[in-house]
Steps between C-alpha positions, in 0.01 A plus 500: 500500500372218718720254682390229256595721204843563654547128562412418140731775372785379722440140389531603136819691579642194675425287192671758275800499734520122480490523120773766504715285727454202267589714197811633677601146588453381143701796367774427751516137392505597133776752572706238685467254213596770247795609717623141514483475120679835461774404746559169322515667157727778620735262678538322168567833324763591762666157471516538122648849546765368737582216260538738207516868606512618138151358441352609835147640484589836651155646437336227709765528770434874521126433535565265791569791731312793348168314483529395864574856610206636299256237628616531862487880483143491367407248768657712776319810372170311507566381856597850616188655347269238641656512846463877504131463418464229766668714764267790422193276523608341829582842646160637397323195645686541828408868522137421416497240775629756751193710415268201544662418834466860620131508410447164670682614815288813507179298456603259777604780737180698443266201519213549740511147641728197519277335239542795263878496557515126428289551187731777376801279567339204325406714200857625469644148530267354235562792264875471558489132409324581173745779418798280584373219277441741213842661546670161501324402179606828343857456620506145367368622164767769481779261603393257227506788250847599622616141456360483146650839408842398638493166318382636164826648361708202612242254365479684168877505454547136596216372280610713202860381537399137529294531184779682313773258612309183399660517156 
């Protein structure tokens, strides 16, 4: 793959990341609006229950806690899974870079002239820059996925509740 091909590929990945970030932001805003609607409706249900305990909506009051626990548990599981994957990727990238650095050090040390040593050093530095940029794009992509995965169960619960409570 040529440098131009890599640049084009990375540019497309950056655009997809920007789209993912925008989608996550929109989902977060929608979730916040839904949560506000749910909180307002449930405060009204609780006030009615306090005013007349015999007519309290116990089913809805029970859902107030169980749904939160379920959504937060699913969100935490998504975060844990994604962070485990991220840690493995970062660890592998670091180990790969150690190998690149060792080969570069060997090439520099065994160079037949100062020019050859400088060329080996330059080649390592330029290649490192390309790898680092690609790794950062990948990390950004995976962090955006982790954010979306963590938000999804909370968003789903809040939006479904807001819709259900708009009686």
